[in-house]
Backbone as a printed PyTorch tensor [residue, N CA C, xyz], in Angstrom:
tensor([[[ -33.7410,   20.0770, -248.1430],
         [ -33.9160,   19.6290, -246.6450],
         [ -32.8310,   18.5510, -245.9710]],

        [[ -32.1570,   18.1410, -247.0860],
         [ -31.4190,   16.9780, -246.9050],
         [ -30.4060,   17.4650, -246.3050]],

        [[ -29.8350,   18.9340, -246.6820],
         [ -28.8650,   19.5090, -246.5160],
         [ -28.9790,   20.2240, -245.0590]],

        [[ -30.2120,   20.6050, -244.5970],
         [ -30.8360,   20.9690, -243.1430],
         [ -30.0820,   19.8270, -242.7470]],

        [[ -30.7230,   18.8270, -242.5230],
         [ -30.8480,   17.6280, -241.8020],
         [ -29.4330,   17.4380, -241.6630]],

        [[ -28.7280,   17.2970, -242.5340],
         [ -27.1890,   17.3470, -242.3740],
         [ -26.4770,   18.2660, -241.2180]],

        [[ -26.4080,   19.3430, -241.9380],
         [ -26.2950,   20.6470, -240.8740],
         [ -26.6670,   20.5080, -239.5430]],

        [[ -27.7020,   20.2820, -239.6560],
         [ -28.6640,   19.9310, -238.0370],
         [ -27.2410,   18.8810, -237.3210]],

        [[ -27.5320,   17.4500, -238.4000],
         [ -26.4600,   16.6500, -237.7020],
         [ -25.3110,   16.6270, -237.0720]],

        [[ -24.9740,   17.9110, -238.3330],
         [ -23.5090,   18.3340, -237.8660],
         [ -23.8230,   19.0910, -236.6470]],

        [[ -24.4150,   20.3040, -236.3460],
         [ -24.6480,   20.6400, -235.3530],
         [ -24.6740,   19.9940, -234.4020]],

        [[ -25.1940,   18.7390, -233.8460],
         [ -25.6050,   18.2080, -233.0500],
         [ -23.8950,   17.2970, -232.7870]],

        [[ -23.7290,   17.0080, -234.0440],
         [ -22.3880,   16.2420, -233.4290],
         [ -21.4320,   17.1120, -233.1200]],

        [[ -21.2050,   18.5330, -233.4030],
         [ -20.5920,   18.9530, -233.0230],
         [ -20.8480,   19.5310, -231.6060]],

        [[ -21.6950,   19.8500, -231.2650],
         [ -22.1700,   20.3800, -229.9510],
         [ -21.9940,   19.1730, -229.1440]],

        [[ -22.1490,   17.8110, -229.2860],
         [ -21.8160,   16.9930, -228.5430],
         [ -20.2500,   16.8070, -228.2150]],

        [[ -19.2390,   16.7340, -229.6120],
         [ -18.0300,   16.9760, -229.6870],
         [ -17.7480,   17.6560, -228.6160]],

        [[ -17.8630,   19.0990, -228.5670],
         [ -17.5840,   20.3150, -227.9390],
         [ -17.6810,   19.6630, -225.9970]],

        [[ -18.8430,   19.2860, -226.0270],
         [ -19.1990,   18.9910, -224.5480],
         [ -18.3670,   17.7750, -224.0590]],

        [[ -18.1550,   16.9470, -224.6990],
         [ -17.2550,   15.8480, -224.4040],
         [ -15.6730,   16.1720, -224.2840]],

        [[ -15.1830,   17.0680, -225.1870],
         [ -14.0160,   17.8820, -225.2670],
         [ -14.3080,   18.5800, -224.1540]],

        [[ -14.9780,   19.4860, -223.2240],
         [ -14.7820,   20.0080, -222.2260],
         [ -15.1120,   19.0920, -221.0130]],

        [[ -15.7590,   18.2560, -221.0430],
         [ -15.6940,   17.1960, -219.8290],
         [ -14.3920,   16.3560, -219.5630]],

        [[ -13.9560,   16.0720, -221.0010],
         [ -11.9000,   15.5530, -220.6530],
         [ -11.3630,   16.8680, -220.0260]],

        [[ -11.4680,   17.9300, -220.5770],
         [ -10.7290,   18.9510, -220.5350],
         [ -10.7440,   19.0840, -218.5570]],

        [[ -11.9130,   19.1640, -218.3200],
         [ -12.0990,   19.5040, -216.3720],
         [ -11.9620,   18.3150, -215.9740]],

        [[ -11.6740,   17.5670, -216.6770],
         [ -11.2900,   15.9640, -215.8070],
         [  -9.7620,   15.9150, -215.3450]],

        [[  -9.1390,   16.6160, -216.4120],
         [  -7.6440,   16.4460, -216.5770],
         [  -7.3740,   18.0340, -215.3800]],

        [[  -6.0600,   17.1150, -214.4900],
         [  -6.0840,   18.1170, -213.6280],
         [  -5.1850,   19.3540, -213.9650]],

        [[  -5.7680,   20.2910, -213.5880],
         [  -4.8970,   21.7990, -213.6930],
         [  -3.7540,   21.9960, -212.9230]],

        [[  -2.6710,   22.4040, -213.6700],
         [  -1.4900,   22.9300, -212.9360],
         [  -1.6490,   24.1950, -212.0470]],

        [[  -1.6590,   24.2800, -210.9390],
         [  -2.0400,   25.2770, -209.8610],
         [  -1.0150,   26.7800, -210.1120]],

        [[  -1.5960,   27.5700, -209.8670],
         [  -0.7100,   29.0610, -210.1140],
         [   0.6800,   28.8470, -208.8280]],

        [[   1.6000,   29.5110, -209.2420],
         [   2.6930,   29.7050, -208.3220],
         [   2.1710,   30.6040, -206.9890]],

        [[   1.0240,   31.3120, -206.9680],
         [   0.5830,   32.1960, -206.2020],
         [   0.0170,   31.1520, -205.0800]],

        [[  -0.8580,   29.9590, -205.6280],
         [  -1.7960,   29.3370, -205.0650],
         [  -0.9700,   28.2910, -204.1410]],

        [[   0.2030,   27.7550, -204.8110],
         [   1.0020,   26.7410, -204.3810],
         [   1.5980,   27.6090, -202.9670]],

        [[   2.3370,   28.7190, -203.0760],
         [   2.4650,   29.7660, -202.4150],
         [   1.9690,   29.7560, -200.9890]],

        [[   0.5920,   29.7720, -201.1520],
         [  -0.3150,   30.1010, -200.0210],
         [  -0.5130,   28.8880, -199.4610]],

        [[  -0.8960,   27.8520, -200.2020],
         [  -0.9220,   26.5130, -199.5590],
         [  -0.0160,   26.4290, -198.4590]],

        [[   1.2470,   26.4530, -199.0970],
         [   2.9840,   26.0690, -198.5930],
         [   2.9550,   26.8350, -196.9630]],

        [[   2.4260,   28.1510, -197.2730],
         [   2.8080,   29.1940, -196.1290],
         [   1.7690,   29.5620, -195.1560]],

        [[   0.7600,   29.1360, -195.7550],
         [  -0.6500,   29.0950, -194.7030],
         [  -0.5310,   28.2780, -193.5820]],

        [[  -0.2890,   26.9750, -193.6420],
         [   0.2350,   25.8220, -192.0110],
         [   1.4100,   26.6900, -191.1960]],

        [[   2.0550,   26.8830, -191.8150],
         [   3.0530,   27.2580, -191.2910],
         [   2.7180,   29.1480, -190.4610]],

        [[   2.1990,   29.7510, -190.9640],
         [   1.5300,   30.9600, -190.6570],
         [   0.5640,   30.3680, -189.0950]],

        [[  -0.2420,   29.4880, -189.3580],
         [  -1.3990,   29.4670, -188.3130],
         [  -0.7260,   28.5110, -187.2610]],

        [[   0.5530,   28.1740, -187.6770],
         [   1.2430,   26.7540, -186.6070],
         [   2.0230,   27.8140, -185.6720]],

        [[   2.6580,   29.0940, -186.2330],
         [   3.1650,   29.8880, -185.5930],
         [   2.5770,   30.7430, -184.7940]],

        [[   0.8940,   31.0600, -185.3320],
         [   0.3090,   31.7250, -184.7080],
         [  -0.2480,   30.8630, -183.1760]],

        [[  -0.4830,   29.8370, -183.5560],
         [  -0.9150,   29.1210, -182.4410],
         [   0.3720,   28.9410, -181.3150]],

        [[   1.4360,   28.6040, -181.9790],
         [   2.2990,   28.7490, -180.9240],
         [   2.5030,   30.0470, -180.6330]],

        [[   2.4650,   31.1680, -180.6270],
         [   2.8730,   32.5230, -180.0800],
         [   1.3990,   32.5510, -178.9460]],

        [[   0.0060,   32.3220, -179.5230],
         [  -1.4120,   32.3950, -178.6280],
         [  -0.9120,   31.2450, -177.1680]],

        [[   0.2370,   30.2700, -177.5880],
         [  -0.2840,   29.3350, -176.5630],
         [   1.0920,   29.8360, -175.4440]],

        [[   1.9920,   30.4500, -176.1480],
         [   2.9600,   30.6790, -175.3960],
         [   2.8370,   32.3220, -174.3690]],

        [[   1.7170,   32.9380, -175.1330],
         [   1.2570,   34.1010, -174.3180],
         [   0.0140,   33.5660, -173.1070]],

        [[  -0.4920,   32.5330, -173.6940],
         [  -1.5430,   32.3350, -172.5020],
         [  -0.3830,   31.4130, -171.2660]],

        [[   0.2060,   30.8600, -171.8140],
         [   1.2920,   29.9560, -170.6920],
         [   1.7960,   31.0910, -169.3360]],

        [[   2.2170,   32.0720, -170.4060],
         [   3.0010,   33.2910, -169.8020],
         [   1.9620,   33.9140, -168.6190]],

        [[   0.3220,   34.0170, -169.0810],
         [  -0.4140,   34.7910, -168.1610],
         [  -0.5350,   34.0340, -167.3270]],

        [[  -0.6970,   32.5470, -167.2480],
         [  -0.6390,   31.5210, -166.4220],
         [   0.2940,   31.6090, -165.3150]],

        [[   1.3240,   31.5600, -165.9520],
         [   2.5330,   31.5600, -165.2290],
         [   2.7400,   32.9580, -163.9180]],

        [[   2.2140,   33.3860, -165.0150],
         [   2.3460,   35.0030, -164.0200],
         [   1.1630,   35.2130, -162.8400]],

        [[   0.2100,   35.0070, -163.0750],
         [  -1.0160,   34.3980, -161.8580],
         [  -0.5260,   33.6450, -160.8690]],

        [[   0.2420,   32.3040, -161.2380],
         [   0.6130,   31.0910, -160.8310],
         [   1.4150,   31.9790, -159.5980]],

        [[   2.4730,   32.6540, -160.2880],
         [   3.6720,   33.1710, -159.0920],
         [   2.6390,   34.4780, -158.3230]],

        [[   2.0350,   35.2270, -158.8040],
         [   1.6220,   36.4060, -158.0070],
         [   0.7710,   35.5430, -156.5790]],

        [[   0.2710,   34.5520, -157.3290],
         [  -0.7110,   33.8860, -156.0090],
         [   0.4220,   32.5840, -155.0640]],

        [[   1.4210,   32.6730, -155.5920],
         [   2.1090,   31.8560, -154.9270],
         [   2.7850,   32.8960, -153.8470]],

        [[   3.2040,   33.8050, -154.2620],
         [   3.8980,   35.0950, -153.5260],
         [   3.0700,   35.2820, -152.6490]],

        [[   1.8360,   35.2060, -152.9330],
         [   1.2950,   36.0670, -152.0030],
         [   0.4660,   35.2270, -150.7280]],

        [[   0.4270,   33.3740, -151.1710],
         [   0.2540,   32.9050, -150.0560],
         [   1.6230,   32.3220, -149.1710]],

        [[   2.6490,   32.7360, -149.8290],
         [   3.9130,   32.7710, -149.0130],
         [   4.0230,   33.9490, -148.1340]],

        [[   3.4960,   35.2620, -148.4630],
         [   3.3010,   36.1810, -147.2070],
         [   2.6560,   36.1270, -146.4020]],

        [[   1.5670,   35.5890, -146.9910],
         [   0.6470,   35.2910, -145.8530],
         [   1.1740,   33.7060, -144.7290]],

        [[   1.5220,   32.8220, -145.2790],
         [   1.6670,   31.8960, -144.4740],
         [   3.2160,   32.2100, -143.5620]],

        [[   3.9900,   33.3910, -144.0510],
         [   5.0420,   34.1630, -143.2110],
         [   4.5810,   34.5290, -142.2370]],

        [[   3.6310,   35.6890, -142.4550],
         [   2.7500,   36.2640, -141.2070],
         [   2.2770,   35.6760, -140.1290]],

        [[   1.3180,   34.4900, -140.8130],
         [   0.5870,   33.3510, -139.8190],
         [   1.3420,   33.0630, -138.7940]],

        [[   2.3620,   32.2020, -139.5290],
         [   3.8040,   31.6300, -138.9860],
         [   4.5490,   32.6120, -137.7880]],

        [[   4.7360,   33.9990, -138.0940],
         [   5.5110,   34.6140, -137.2650],
         [   4.2410,   35.3510, -136.3710]],

        [[   2.7090,   35.1390, -136.5580],
         [   1.6740,   35.4540, -135.3110],
         [   1.9130,   34.3310, -134.5820]],

        [[   1.5970,   33.2670, -135.4890],
         [   1.4910,   32.1760, -134.1420],
         [   3.0260,   31.5930, -133.2300]],

        [[   4.2830,   31.9740, -133.9770],
         [   5.2120,   32.1460, -133.0120],
         [   5.3360,   32.9030, -131.7390]],

        [[   4.8050,   34.2890, -131.9980],
         [   4.9970,   35.1810, -131.3900],
         [   3.5690,   34.5820, -130.2240]],

        [[   2.3310,   34.0340, -130.6990],
         [   1.6320,   33.4660, -129.3270],
         [   2.2570,   32.6130, -128.6930]],

        [[   2.8740,   31.5060, -129.2260],
         [   3.3120,   30.3660, -128.8380],
         [   4.2040,   30.6290, -127.5760]],

        [[   5.2410,   32.4060, -127.5290],
         [   6.2120,   32.6650, -126.5960],
         [   5.4790,   32.9660, -125.8290]],

        [[   4.5350,   33.8380, -126.2790],
         [   3.4880,   35.0950, -125.2150],
         [   3.1810,   33.9660, -124.1670]],

        [[   2.1320,   32.7160, -124.9130],
         [   1.4090,   31.7620, -123.6920],
         [   2.5040,   31.2300, -123.1300]],

        [[   3.8790,   30.8640, -123.3810],
         [   4.9520,   30.1200, -122.8540],
         [   4.8770,   31.1560, -121.4030]],

        [[   5.5770,   32.2140, -121.5750],
         [   5.9570,   33.4210, -120.9180],
         [   4.7090,   33.4330, -119.7650]],

        [[   3.0560,   33.4640, -119.8480],
         [   2.5230,   33.6730, -119.5480],
         [   1.8810,   32.3590, -118.7720]],

        [[   2.3010,   31.5300, -119.2010],
         [   1.9980,   29.9400, -118.4920],
         [   3.3400,   30.0250, -117.1120]],

        [[   4.2170,   30.4510, -117.4800],
         [   5.4620,   30.1640, -116.6870],
         [   5.2680,   30.9160, -115.5370]],

        [[   4.5260,   32.3170, -115.7310],
         [   4.2240,   32.9580, -114.7850],
         [   2.8570,   32.2760, -113.8890]],

        [[   2.1920,   32.0050, -114.6020],
         [   0.4680,   31.5300, -113.7620],
         [   1.4960,   30.0530, -112.9730]],

        [[   2.2890,   29.6840, -113.2530],
         [   2.7980,   28.3950, -112.6430],
         [   3.4470,   29.0550, -111.4530]],

        [[   4.5090,   29.8870, -111.7290],
         [   5.7260,   30.5440, -110.4040],
         [   4.0700,   31.0180, -109.4990]],

        [[   2.9710,   31.7070, -109.6830],
         [   2.5460,   32.5520, -108.9470],
         [   1.5330,   31.2130, -108.1240]],

        [[   0.8310,   30.1680, -108.9110],
         [   0.4900,   29.0090, -108.0030],
         [   1.2320,   28.0540, -107.2960]],

        [[   2.5070,   28.2260, -107.5060],
         [   3.3070,   27.4500, -106.5600],
         [   3.6540,   28.0750, -105.1520]],

        [[   3.9380,   29.3170, -105.3710],
         [   4.2280,   30.5770, -104.4080],
         [   2.6460,   30.6500, -103.6090]],

        [[   1.2720,   30.5710, -104.1630],
         [   0.2480,   30.4430, -103.4240],
         [   0.2170,   29.5060, -102.5790]],

        [[   0.2610,   28.5300, -103.1020],
         [   0.5390,   26.6950, -102.3620],
         [   1.0320,   27.0950, -101.5520]],

        [[   2.1560,   27.8900, -101.0370],
         [   2.9000,   27.7400,  -99.7200],
         [   2.9140,   28.7130,  -99.1590]],

        [[   2.1180,   29.9950,  -99.0730],
         [   1.6150,   30.7560,  -98.8730],
         [   0.7160,   31.1960,  -97.9470]],

        [[  -0.1610,   29.9870,  -97.7150],
         [  -0.9190,   29.9880,  -96.8180],
         [  -0.8670,   30.1180,  -95.3630]],

        [[  -1.7660,   30.7790,  -94.5060],
         [  -1.6120,   31.1630,  -93.2040],
         [  -0.1910,   31.9680,  -93.0970]],

        [[   0.6610,   32.5800,  -93.9720],
         [   1.7230,   33.5560,  -93.7110],
         [   1.1950,   34.8000,  -93.6660]],

        [[   1.9950,   35.5830,  -93.2460],
         [   1.6850,   37.2360,  -93.3170],
         [   1.6180,   37.7580,  -94.7750]],

        [[   0.6070,   38.3970,  -95.0700],
         [   0.8050,   39.3680,  -96.4370],
         [   2.4050,   39.3170,  -96.7630]],

        [[   3.2790,   40.2570,  -96.1580],
         [   3.9680,   40.2570,  -96.4560],
         [   5.1630,   39.2670,  -96.5620]],

        [[   4.9380,   38.1740,  -96.0280],
         [   6.0480,   37.0840,  -95.8030],
         [   5.6400,   35.9650,  -97.0990]],

        [[   4.4000,   36.1930,  -97.2010],
         [   3.8290,   35.1330,  -98.2660],
         [   4.5600,   35.3850,  -99.6030]],

        [[   5.2430,   36.4010,  -99.8800],
         [   6.2450,   37.0220, -101.2440],
         [   5.2750,   36.4370, -102.5000]],

        [[   4.2260,   37.4780, -102.3550],
         [   3.0760,   36.9360, -103.9050],
         [   2.9700,   38.2570, -104.6750]],

        [[   3.4670,   39.1560, -103.7610],
         [   3.8050,   40.4790, -104.4700],
         [   4.5240,   40.3090, -105.8750]],

        [[   5.7210,   39.5100, -105.8670],
         [   6.3010,   39.5080, -106.9410],
         [   5.5380,   38.7220, -108.3180]],

        [[   5.4880,   37.6320, -108.0930],
         [   4.7090,   36.3040, -108.9130],
         [   3.4410,   37.5200, -109.6190]],

        [[   2.7700,   38.3510, -108.8550],
         [   1.4870,   38.6650, -109.2300],
         [   1.9550,   40.0240, -109.8630]],

        [[   2.7310,   40.4930, -109.7480],
         [   3.1720,   41.6620, -110.7260],
         [   3.5440,   41.7110, -111.9850]],

        [[   4.9700,   40.4060, -112.3480],
         [   5.0580,   39.8580, -113.1120],
         [   4.1910,   39.0110, -114.1350]],

        [[   2.9980,   38.3690, -113.3270],
         [   1.9890,   37.6660, -114.1340],
         [   0.8560,   38.8570, -115.3560]],

        [[   1.1600,   39.9520, -114.0150],
         [   0.0240,   41.1520, -114.7090],
         [   1.0560,   41.8930, -115.6270]],

        [[   2.3330,   41.9940, -115.8970],
         [   2.8440,   42.6390, -116.6790],
         [   3.4380,   41.8910, -117.9330]],

        [[   3.4060,   40.4900, -117.5850],
         [   3.2450,   39.1070, -118.5900],
         [   2.2780,   39.3360, -119.8670]],

        [[   0.8600,   39.3580, -119.1070],
         [  -0.2430,   38.8700, -120.2340],
         [  -1.3050,   40.5930, -120.5600]],

        [[  -0.7800,   41.5510, -119.7930],
         [  -0.8100,   42.7410, -120.2120],
         [  -0.1620,   43.5710, -121.4800]],

        [[   0.9120,   43.1490, -121.1710],
         [   1.4910,   43.5080, -122.9450],
         [   1.8100,   42.7410, -123.5770]],

        [[   1.4680,   41.2970, -123.5940],
         [   0.9820,   40.9170, -124.7920],
         [  -0.3430,   40.7560, -125.0270]],

        [[  -1.3980,   41.3030, -124.2510],
         [  -2.7640,   40.7730, -124.8000],
         [  -3.2160,   40.4140, -126.0320]],

        [[  -2.8630,   41.2610, -127.0670],
         [  -2.7080,   41.0110, -128.4150],
         [  -2.8300,   39.4080, -128.9730]],

        [[  -2.3300,   38.5720, -128.3770],
         [  -1.8890,   37.4100, -128.7760],
         [  -2.5770,   36.6240, -128.0270]],

        [[  -3.5240,   36.8290, -126.9910],
         [  -3.9980,   36.3280, -125.9680],
         [  -5.5050,   35.9940, -126.3240]],

        [[  -5.9440,   34.9920, -126.4050],
         [  -7.9020,   34.9530, -126.6900],
         [  -8.2540,   35.4850, -125.5660]],

        [[  -9.7170,   36.2000, -125.6490],
         [ -10.5850,   36.9350, -124.7610],
         [ -10.9310,   36.0300, -123.5750]],

        [[ -10.8700,   34.7510, -123.9960],
         [ -11.4870,   33.9190, -123.1040],
         [ -10.1350,   33.6930, -121.7000]],

        [[  -9.2120,   33.5410, -122.3270],
         [  -8.0800,   33.4200, -121.9000],
         [  -7.3990,   34.4320, -120.9990]],

        [[  -7.4660,   35.8290, -121.6550],
         [  -7.5890,   37.2220, -121.0870],
         [  -8.3130,   37.4040, -119.9710]],

        [[  -9.6110,   36.8190, -119.4350],
         [ -10.7640,   36.9220, -118.7170],
         [ -10.1890,   36.4040, -117.6600]],

        [[  -9.8230,   35.3900, -117.9800],
         [  -9.2750,   33.8670, -117.0620],
         [  -7.9320,   34.4180, -115.9170]],

        [[  -7.4450,   35.0060, -116.8680],
         [  -5.8820,   35.9880, -116.1440],
         [  -6.1050,   37.0130, -115.2040]],

        [[  -7.2840,   37.3770, -115.4360],
         [  -7.4360,   39.0470, -115.1390],
         [  -8.3150,   38.2960, -113.7500]],

        [[  -9.3330,   37.5150, -113.8170],
         [  -9.9680,   36.7830, -112.5900],
         [  -8.3820,   35.8800, -111.4760]],

        [[  -7.8130,   35.6080, -112.5820],
         [  -6.7060,   34.6350, -111.3010],
         [  -6.1070,   36.2380, -111.2170]],

        [[  -5.5440,   37.2570, -111.2680],
         [  -4.8810,   37.8480, -111.0170],
         [  -5.5650,   39.0100, -109.7930]],

        [[  -7.1610,   38.8440, -109.9080],
         [  -8.0230,   39.6040, -108.8690],
         [  -7.8710,   38.5410, -107.6940]],

        [[  -7.8730,   37.3610, -107.7390],
         [  -8.0130,   36.3420, -106.9490],
         [  -6.7990,   36.3240, -105.7900]],

        [[  -5.6010,   36.6030, -106.6760],
         [  -4.0280,   36.7530, -105.7340],
         [  -3.8810,   38.0690, -105.0290]],

        [[  -4.4710,   39.5850, -106.0690],
         [  -4.3590,   40.5090, -105.3550],
         [  -5.1580,   40.5200, -104.0810]],

        [[  -6.5380,   40.1340, -104.2940],
         [  -7.3340,   39.4600, -102.8790],
         [  -6.7640,   38.5880, -101.7080]],

        [[  -6.0080,   37.9970, -102.1430],
         [  -5.4220,   36.9740, -101.0110],
         [  -4.2760,   37.9790, -100.5380]],

        [[  -3.8070,   38.7890, -100.7370],
         [  -2.6170,   39.5060, -100.1870],
         [  -3.5230,   40.8900,  -99.3670]],

        [[  -4.7740,   41.0670,  -99.4760],
         [  -5.0330,   42.6540,  -99.0590],
         [  -5.1490,   42.2130,  -97.5610]],

        [[  -5.5280,   41.0480,  -97.1560],
         [  -5.3510,   40.5690,  -95.3580],
         [  -4.2000,   40.7950,  -94.9140]],

        [[  -4.1150,   40.6760,  -93.7900],
         [  -3.0020,   40.6830,  -92.7870],
         [  -2.1770,   39.2070,  -93.0480]],

        [[  -3.2850,   38.2740,  -92.8000],
         [  -2.6780,   37.2370,  -93.1290],
         [  -3.4780,   36.1290,  -94.7000]],

        [[  -2.3520,   35.3880,  -95.3300],
         [  -3.2270,   34.8960,  -96.5710],
         [  -3.8750,   33.5090,  -96.1950]],

        [[  -5.1590,   33.8040,  -96.5830],
         [  -6.2170,   32.4800,  -95.7990],
         [  -6.2850,   31.3410,  -96.8620]],

        [[  -6.2440,   30.2050,  -96.1800],
         [  -5.7040,   28.9190,  -97.5810],
         [  -7.2160,   28.7580,  -98.3290]],

        [[  -8.5140,   29.2780,  -98.0690],
         [  -9.2560,   29.3010,  -99.0610],
         [  -9.1220,   30.3800, -100.4790]],

        [[  -8.2990,   31.1060, -100.0740],
         [  -8.2320,   32.3760, -101.0520],
         [  -6.8440,   31.5290, -101.8900]],

        [[  -5.8060,   31.1780, -101.0950],
         [  -4.6470,   30.3170, -101.8500],
         [  -5.3790,   28.9690, -102.7630]],

        [[  -6.3640,   28.7400, -102.7190],
         [  -6.7830,   27.2010, -102.8920],
         [  -7.7420,   27.7700, -103.9390]],

        [[  -8.2810,   29.2150, -104.1860],
         [  -8.7930,   30.0180, -105.2520],
         [  -8.1010,   29.9440, -106.2570]],

        [[  -7.0300,   30.7210, -105.5960],
         [  -5.2620,   31.0930, -106.8300],
         [  -5.3720,   29.4440, -107.6530]],

        [[  -4.8810,   28.3920, -106.7960],
         [  -4.4340,   27.4130, -106.9750],
         [  -5.2020,   27.0480, -108.1470]],

        [[  -6.6880,   26.8940, -108.0760],
         [  -7.6760,   26.5560, -109.0080],
         [  -8.1160,   27.1730, -110.0050]],

        [[  -8.1980,   28.5120, -109.9470],
         [  -7.8470,   29.3800, -111.1770],
         [  -6.5100,   29.1610, -112.2330]],

        [[  -5.6250,   28.4710, -111.5580],
         [  -4.5490,   28.4370, -112.0470],
         [  -4.4350,   27.4030, -113.1060]],

        [[  -4.8830,   26.5580, -112.8740],
         [  -5.4290,   25.3150, -113.0600],
         [  -6.5780,   25.1620, -114.3390]],

        [[  -7.2150,   26.0920, -114.1000],
         [  -8.4540,   26.2130, -115.3350],
         [  -7.8910,   27.2530, -116.4660]],

        [[  -6.6600,   28.1110, -115.8490],
         [  -6.0140,   28.5350, -116.9120],
         [  -5.1000,   27.6070, -117.8100]],

        [[  -4.4180,   26.6190, -117.4160],
         [  -3.7790,   25.8850, -117.9730],
         [  -4.7030,   24.8410, -118.9140]],

        [[  -6.0310,   24.7390, -118.4800],
         [  -6.6400,   23.8130, -119.0130],
         [  -7.1100,   25.0110, -120.3990]],

        [[  -7.2650,   25.9410, -120.2720],
         [  -7.7760,   26.7270, -121.4600],
         [  -6.4160,   27.0890, -122.2020]],

        [[  -5.4690,   27.0060, -121.7520],
         [  -4.1650,   27.4920, -122.7190],
         [  -4.2170,   26.1850, -123.5660]],

        [[  -4.3820,   25.1650, -123.2540],
         [  -4.3500,   23.5320, -123.9000],
         [  -5.3580,   24.0590, -125.3360]],

        [[  -6.5480,   24.5480, -124.5790],
         [  -7.4730,   24.4480, -125.5290],
         [  -6.9320,   25.2960, -126.6980]],

        [[  -6.7260,   26.6510, -126.0620],
         [  -6.3260,   27.7600, -127.1060],
         [  -5.0680,   27.2060, -127.9720]],

        [[  -4.0840,   26.5870, -127.7090],
         [  -3.4890,   26.3960, -128.4470],
         [  -3.0520,   24.6110, -128.8730]],

        [[  -4.5750,   24.2540, -128.9510],
         [  -4.9720,   22.9630, -129.9590],
         [  -3.8520,   21.6680, -129.2160]],

        [[  -3.3850,   21.9080, -128.1470],
         [  -2.4050,   20.7120, -127.7150],
         [  -3.0980,   19.2500, -128.2180]],

        [[  -4.0070,   19.1500, -127.2840],
         [  -4.9920,   17.8470, -127.1610],
         [  -4.6050,   17.6070, -128.6530]],

        [[  -5.4890,   18.1210, -129.5900],
         [  -5.6770,   17.5640, -131.3050],
         [  -4.1720,   17.4070, -131.3790]],

        [[  -3.0690,   18.2640, -131.7150],
         [  -1.9690,   17.9450, -131.8290],
         [  -1.5320,   16.2250, -131.2410]],

        [[  -1.3590,   16.5550, -130.1810],
         [  -0.9580,   15.3710, -129.1730],
         [  -1.5360,   13.9690, -129.8960]],

        [[  -3.0790,   14.0330, -130.4250],
         [  -3.7180,   13.0790, -131.0750],
         [  -3.5470,   12.8840, -132.3190]],

        [[  -3.2440,   13.6880, -132.9710],
         [  -2.6760,   13.3650, -134.2630],
         [  -1.1300,   13.2750, -134.0760]],

        [[  -0.5060,   13.1180, -133.4890],
         [   0.7160,   12.9700, -133.1480],
         [   0.8630,   11.1700, -132.9500]],

        [[  -0.1230,   10.8850, -132.0300],
         [  -0.0790,    9.3400, -131.9890],
         [  -1.2740,    8.7130, -132.8660]],

        [[  -1.8690,    9.0270, -133.9320],
         [  -1.9800,    8.2550, -134.7300],
         [  -0.8150,    8.3910, -136.0610]],

        [[  -0.3570,    9.0640, -135.7200],
         [   0.9160,    9.1690, -137.1370],
         [   1.7660,    7.5640, -137.2310]],

        [[   1.8330,    7.1010, -138.0480],
         [   2.5250,    5.5280, -138.3050],
         [   3.9760,    5.7840, -138.0210]],

        [[   4.4050,    4.8660, -137.1370],
         [   5.6070,    5.3380, -136.8250],
         [   6.5440,    5.0080, -138.1150]],

        [[   7.7450,    5.2910, -137.8570],
         [   8.8530,    5.6720, -138.9380],
         [   8.7130,    6.9950, -139.8810]],

        [[   7.3410,    7.8000, -139.5950],
         [   7.4860,    8.8880, -140.5210],
         [   8.0280,   10.3490, -139.8940]]])
């Protein structure tokens, strides 16, 4: 029995020694394999490169979208600027014709229709606004047509009547007010007056 206890004690000591040896060996850092070292070295480089490529692609897409929208905006602004430039030229031409008709109507009262000289300003006004009606607001177009009708009506009689020339002059004045409204001249004047000096 003593042999068995000694053998049992030996086995217990041997097991204890083996477990201690395994703990010590597990605690000692093991040398990594070359493949693992290579993977840990290259993995950050690959991830960083992939992130850089992804950021480059995203930035390229954003730049393309920005450029496309910028070109579309430039084209829209050019068209708008061209349209409003033509509209301003049309309004200027029509305004000159309205003023010429108004001034001629003021001195035509009580003259014969032939001597009054209203035919040319009436014709010029009609050709001016009818040829460029796409650039004129509907309200202004209606007011111009009304002015034209009043001016033509004034020349139908043998003598141009004072009340008819006054109606032409009043219609011309209302057209000037409507033109200022259409072109927002008053708002531009106010904005210019509010702008600080030196700018």
